N, C-alpha and C positions, 0 to 999 in steps of 0.2 A: 496595231502593235507599236509599243513605245520605241521611238527613235531619238537619239541624242541630238541636241542642237549643235550645228557645226561650230567648232571652236570653243565649245563650252568646257569650262574647267570641271574635272570630275568632282562629284560630291564627296566621295569616299576614296581612300587609298590604303592598300594593304600589300604586304610583300607577296603573300599567297592568298588567292581567292579560290574557294571551292564551290562549284555549282552543283547542288544536290546533297541532301542530308539523309540519304538512305544508308544502307550497309556500307557501301564504298566510301561515301563522303565522310561519315563519322569516323570510320576506320582510318582513313588517310589523315584527317585532322588530328586524331588522337596520336597516331604514330609520328607525325611530323613534330608535334609538341613534345612527345616523349624523347625524340632524338635531339630536338633543338628547342628547349623551353622558351627561349627569348624570341622565337620567330613570330612575326606579326601575321596571324592567320584569321581569315573571315570565311564564314560558311553561309551561303545563300540558300535558304529553304523556307518555303511558305507554310508547310504543314506543321501542326503542333502535335501530331500523333505519329509514332514510329512503330512499324510492324515487323515482326519476325516472320516473313512470308513463307519460308520453308515449312513452317508448322501448319499451314492452312490445309494441306492434304490430310493431316491427322485430325484437324478440327472438323473437316467435312465428313470424316469417318467416325466421329464421336470418340476419338482417342486422345484428344487434347482440347482444352477450353480456348475459346477465342481470346478471352481476357488475358490469358497467360502469354499471348503473342504480341500484346500491345503495351507500349509504354509512352510516357510523355517525351516528346522530342527534346524539350529544354533540359531534362535531366540527363540526357546523353551527350550534350555538347561538351567537349572537354574543356577543362579549366584553361583559360588563356586564349580561347577561340572566341571571336566576336560572331554572334548569330545575327545575321541580317534576315529578319522574318519577312521575306518578300519573294516574289517569283522573278527569275531571270527572263528577260524578253528577247533581247538581241545581243549579238557579239560584234565588237569592232576590233578584231585581232591586230589590224594594222596600227591601231591607236592604243592597244593593250587595255581596253575597257570592256565592261559589261554594262548594258543598260537594263534596269529593272522595270517591271510592269508599271510601277508608280512614277517612272520618268527619271529617277535618280541614276547617275552613272557611277560605276565603281572601277577604279583603276587598279591594275595589278602588275607585279613583276613576273609572277608565274601564275598560271591558271590551271586548275584541275576541273575537268568536266565529267560529271558522273550523276546525271539526273535520272538514270534508269531509262525505261521505255514506257510507251503509252499503250493502253488497252483500247482497241478500236471497236467498241461495242456497236457503234452505229453503222459499221460496215455489213452487219447482218440485219436484214430488213425485219422489223417487228420485234427484235430481241429486247431492246431497252424497255419497251412497253410491257413485256411479260416476264422479264427476269425477276426472280424472287417469288413467283406464283405460277399457277397452272403446271406445276411439276417441272419448271425450267429453273435450273440452279447453276451455280458456278463456284468453284473454289478460288477463283482468281480475284475475288473482291471480298473485303471484310464485311460488306453489307449483305452478302448473299451466301457466304460459306456455311453459316449455321443452317440455312435452308437446305443445303445439300444433305446434311444429316437427317433432317426432317423427311426429305424425299426418300432416302434410303430406308428409313425405318417404316415408313407408311406404305411402301410398295410391297404387295403380296403376290405379284405376278403381272404378266403383261410384257411390254417392251420398254427396255431402258437403253437409251442411246447416249454414247459418250463421244464427243467430237474433239478433233485436233486440227487446227488450221495450218496453212503453209508456214514453213519455217522462215526466219528464226522466231522463236518465242522464248520467254523465260521458263527455265526448268522444263526442258522438252519431254521429260518423263512424266510430268505431273498429270497430263490428260489420261494416261493409261493407268497410273497408280491408283486413282480413285475408282476406276473400273474394276480393278482387282479387289480392292477393299470392299466395295459394294457387293461384288459377287461372293466374296468370302462371307460377308454378313448374311446374305440370302441363303448361302449354302448351310450355314450354321442354324438358320431358322427354318430350314426345310422348304423354302420357296424358290430356290434357284431353278429347280427342275421345270417350273412353270413360268420362268422368266426368260424372254429372248433378249440377251445382252449383245449389243453391237458396238464395236469400236470403229467409228467412222473417221478415217484420217486422210488428210489431203495428199500425203506423200505415198510412196510405194514401198516403204520399209518400216518395220515395227519400231526400230530404234536406230539412231544414227551411228552407233558404234557396233559393228558387225560381231565383235567378240561376245557381246552380251545377248544377242538376238535369240540364240537357241534356248537360253534360260527363260527368257520372257515368253517365247513361244510355248514352252512347257506350261506356264501359268495360263496362257490363253486356252490351251487344249484342256487343261484340268478343269477350268470353269465352263468350258463350252462356249467361249466368247466368239462371236462371229466377226471376223476382221473384214472391214470394207475399205479397201484402198482406193485412192483417187476420188475420195468423197469429201467435198468442201461444203460446209454449211453456209447457205446464202440467205435463208429466210426462215422465220419461225412464226407460226400462228398459234399463240398460246391457248386461247379459248377453245380452239378446235383440236389442239394437241397434234399439230402437223409440222414437220420439219422438212424444208426443201434443200436438197443437196445438188451441187453441180458435180456431175459424175463424168469422169473422162475414161473412155474405153481404151483398149490396147492400140487401136488405130489412131488415137489422138482426138477423137470426136467427143465433144462435151454435150451432155443433155441434162435437163433438170429432172430429178427423181424426188417424189414426195413420200415421206415415211411417217406413219402414225407412231405416237409414243405415249407412254404413261409417265415416263421420267426422261428428262433431257438434261445432261450435264454438258455445258458449253465452255469450251476454251476459246476465248475471243481472238480474232486476228490481232497482231501486235506490230508496232513499228517504233522508230525513234520518235521522241517528242517533236511536235510540229516546230517548236522554236529552234530545234537542232536541225531538222530537215531544211528549214528556210535560211540557215546561217551559212557563212563562208567556211565553217568548220566541217561541213558534211561531205561525205563521199557521194558517189552516184546513186547509191541505194538509200541515202538519207541518214546513214549512221555516221558517228564521229570517226573521222579518218585518222587512225593512229598506226604507227609501226607495230606489227604484231609482237615483236620482242621487247622493244624499249618502252612502248606505250606512249611515246612522244608523238605529237601531231605531225603528220607527214609534210605539212606546209608551213606551220607556225611553230617554231622551236620553243617558244615560251609556254606552250599549251600541252598538257598531258590529259589522258583520259583513261577510265577504267569502268568496270561494271557492265550492266546490260546495254549501255548506249554505244559501245565501241563496235566498229565494223570489222571485227576479227572473226575467225572461224571457230573459236572456242565455244563451248556451251555457256549459255547465259544463266549461271547459277551463283548462289551465295559462295560456294567453295571457290569458284573462279575469282570472284571479287576479293576473297580472302588471300588467294595466291597472288593476285595482281597488286595488292596494297603495298607490300614491301618493295616491289619493283618500282612503282611510281614514286614512292618516298625516296628511295635511294637515288634514282635518276634525277628527280627534281632537285634534291639537295646538291648533287654533283653539278647540276646545271647552274645553280646559284653560286657555287664555289669555283666555277670554271674548270672543273675536272672531268675526265672521261666517265662515261656511264659504266656502272658496275653491275646493273641489274638486267636480267633477260628473262622474260616470261615465256614459259614452255607450253602454254596452252592448257595448263591443268584445269580440269573441271571434275565435278563429282555429282552423282545422282543416286541417292539411296532409293532404289525402286521397291516400293512396298507391294510385294506380290501376294500379301495376305496379312492378317493380324499376327504380329510376332514374327514375321518373315520378311527379310529384305535382301535383295540382290544389290550389293554395294558396287556400283559402277564408278570407277575412277579412270581417267584417260587424259591424254595430252593431245596436242595438235595432230591432225591426221587420224584421229581415232585410235591412237596407240594406247593400249591398256597400261595403267600405272598404279598397281595396288599398293596400299600402305600396310597391309597385314599379310602374314605368311599363311594364308589359306586360299582356296579357290573361291574368289569373291563372286563368281557366277552362281554359286550354290546359295540358296536362301538361308539366312542364318538369324538366330535370335540375338546373337551378339551385335549384328548390324542394326537390329531393331532397337536395342539398348542405346547404341550410339545415336540413332536418329531421334529417339524420344527423350533421352535424358542428357547425354553428353553434348551433342551438338548445340542445343539451346544454351547450355551453360558456357560453352566455348564462345558462342556469339555474343551474349550479353556481357560476360565477365572477362573476356580476353580480346576478341576481335575489336569490339567497339571501344576498348580501353587502350588500344595501341600496343598490346603485348605481342611478343613474338610467338607465332604458332607454326613454326617450321616442322613439318612432318615429312620425313624422307619417303620417297616413292621408289618402288622396285619393279620396273618393267620386266625384269628377268623372272619374277615370280609368276608371270602370266604365260610363260612359255609352255607349261604342261598342258 
């Protein structure tokens, strides 16, 4: 890993440096420059392709094209922002510098860290060798999401396994969303009755927010999905179509159980990127250590963070990054101006749970799992309106508003969830 030479003068200097050019990074850069056009902002991001990842559940179910979720990164970098097309390697927060993988150092007055998280495919034995063939698919990669749709269409019976690893993961509802959509497809094509659908999850609850669990349990019961709690996928034998799970019984004893499958949809284990885990910015769990309200680093006041990388208890979703963006921007600018912080993040996150084609349970919630609906109806009830939001409105909001730094303030009404 690249390390700076002691006493070396930084190669580059900017007022604000942003590490990560995903949803959070682009949104923060755009909003900063919208608020203060003269600000000297640089964004560190090696990838040339930008993905609207919330759409991949729909891609895997044949309801959206992969192409529509991808754009060139360069076309999204806001005017006035310098794109450093390289990977960040190490942080030197005591010196206010970031070292790139190519050895260059970048100095900052304020740093925003939002590189997302990493997918740990290699933590499941045999997975990388068989992913994308032998009926083993995943919506968590643009390279395999189309294969999910192929697997769903080609299955005419047998056993379909859907897995969910230990939390936290990005979009915690995604592993079960594809299980519902696949089951709905098989129901419509008359093959569900001869298909054993199992949702194997590492935890002991169907969803992290209790308010929405009964609605999801209704979908499970409707499709006849077999819930397998305390099941963690640890190995896959693609050619033999066998999946090995570490299963923990009520007494706490764990044993390995092998299941045969005809289709296996894998959600990989996830963690903070290695270069974050190994940095002085990480907490004990490897995630970026930030205050849950101000999103300022707990030890280094010139550093802020948002998105999937931060070690807060909110859901890791695009909606969360959208809600965090104005908080980070307001507090960062206040920090530069020597003023008190005005922004406080309330833990807002959202998960449009696709319980079938044309039907979505729109889960919105705050820290502590407190429901926070935006619309005056019972959002636990599957609706076509929420499907319209998911398939049509949200992508436009993402590309045309969030990534352009526009205000997307939507009031939430916890009182509407009391009934």
